[in-house]
N, C-alpha and C positions, 0 to 999 in steps of 0.2 A: 304526785309521784315524782319523785326525784331521780335524775338521771345523772350518770357520772359523766364529767366533761372530757375525761381522759379517752373515753371509748367512743369512736366514731363509726357510724354506720355508713357503710358503702352501699349505695343503691346500684344495683346493675342495669344497664340498659335493657329495655325489652327484647332486643334482637340477640344479647348476649348468650342466654342459654341456646338459642338456635344455631348459633356459630359453633359452640362447644360441641354439640351434638354433630355436626356436619364434620368438624375436625376429629372427632373420636370415631366416627364412621370411616372416615378415609384412612386413619392409622391402622384401623383393624383389618382393611382389606389385603389380602395376600399380595405379595410382591411378586411380579412375572417377570423372567427376564425373557426378552424378546430378541435374543441372537438370532441372526440370519445364519443358517449353515448353508455353505455353498461348495461347489465342485467347479473349477475352472480347468477345462482342458485346451491345451495350445498345441496346435501343430505347427513345427518348425520348418520340416521338410519331409519327403515321403518315407524316411526312416527315423525321424525325430519326433516325439511327442511328449509333453509334460503333463502332469495332473495335479493340481494343488488343491487339497481339501482343507477347509476352514470350519472347524467345529468349536462352538461356543467361544470365539475369538481366537482360537490357536490354529496355525496353519500347519498342515502335514504334506511333504512330497510323497506322493502314492508310488509304489512300484509299478512300472511299464515295461512290457514284453513287445517287442516289435517282432511281428510273425512273418512278414513279408511287406513288401512295399505297399505303404497305405494301409495297413492293417496292424493293430495294437490289441494286447489285452492289458487292463488295468486292474490291479489286485484291489478289491475292495468288498469285503464282507457286508451284508444286510443292505445293499443298494437294490432297489426295485421300483415298481410303480405303485400306487395306493391300491389297485385292484390285485395285486399279488402276482400276476403274471407278466412274462417278459414283454417289456414294452420298449419301444424304441422312439426317438426323435431324431429329426433331420435338421441340418443347418446347410443353407446353401453355400456352395462353392463361389469365392469371390470373383473368378474369373470365367466360369463356365455355367451357361444356363441351363436348369434340369438336372445337374449333377450335384449331389450333396454329400454331406458329411454324417453318417448314421452313427449313433452313440444308442447301446443296447444294454440295458441291466441284464445279466444272467446270475440271479441269486443263488441258483443250484451250483454252480462253480465258483462262487464268491469272486465274482470279476465283473468287469463292464468291457464289452467289446467295442472298438472303434473302426470303422471303414471309411476312409477317404475316398476322394472321387469315385463315389458310389452311384451306380443307376444311371438312368438317364429319363428325361422327362419328370423328374420327381419334384414335388415341392417341399419346402423347408422353412424355418425360422432364418431370417437374414444372419449372416456370419457376424459374431459377437453379441448376439441377443441372449439375454438369460430366460431359460424355461423356468417358470416359477410354479407349474403345476403338474408336471408329468411324473416326476421322481421323488421317491423317499428313500431315506437312510436309517433302517431299524425303526420303520414305522413314522418317523418324524419327516416332516418336508424338508427338501433339499432344492436348493436354486442351482441349476446346471448352466454354464456358459461354454460356448466352443467358439475358438478362435484360430481361424485358417490363416497362419502367417507364411504358411510353405508354399502357397500357390500366387503370391503376390507378383505381378508381372514385372520383369526388370527392364530398365532402359538399356539399350546398347551403348556399348562403349566406343564413342566415335572416335576417340583419339587413337585407341588402337587399332580399329578397323580401318582409318585413313592411313595409318602408318604401315599396315600389312599390305594394303592395295598398293601404295607408292612403290614399296618395296618389289612386289610382283611386276609391276609396270617397268620398272627399272631392270630387272632381271630379265623381262622379255625384250625388252628393247636392246639390250646387251648381247642377247643370243641371236637377233635378228641382225645386229650389226656384225657379230661374229661369222655368222653363216655367209654373209654378202662378201666379206673379206676373202673367205676361203673360195668363192666362186670366181673372184676377179683373177 
């Protein structure tokens, strides 16, 4: 039997069919986006709070209503916990033991309530920690972080304090001198 010299037969290595099968299996798997949806709540003072919602990589500033010192409502429909009931999570205050910041989903009102400087003797996550298990948004997990920047202890301004003390001492000395001149 004669063979045509222009035709070359390529022999595949023994593992090539296995490699092709693995590549085909990987390419036919559904692609799943694993975007992490998150809500970051930041207290700036007893009357200032911001809420930033990130969904599928896009960040939105949520509407916040201050209803009193350390009390807010954040408008957000679909926010709840996996069991469907109102649930809350506490984050500890950075400067007071046993006092917490409380975040509660209220799906029936399409909002989240936030109470800062809440309770006494309560436990919670450390300030700035992300809760990855308690809340959902429209049935999907959402990571919630609470940052309390409003209760950071401020250092006293010693320059102004020293100046005011000096001014008051000078005024006191002047008043006593004036009084001693009047008595003479």
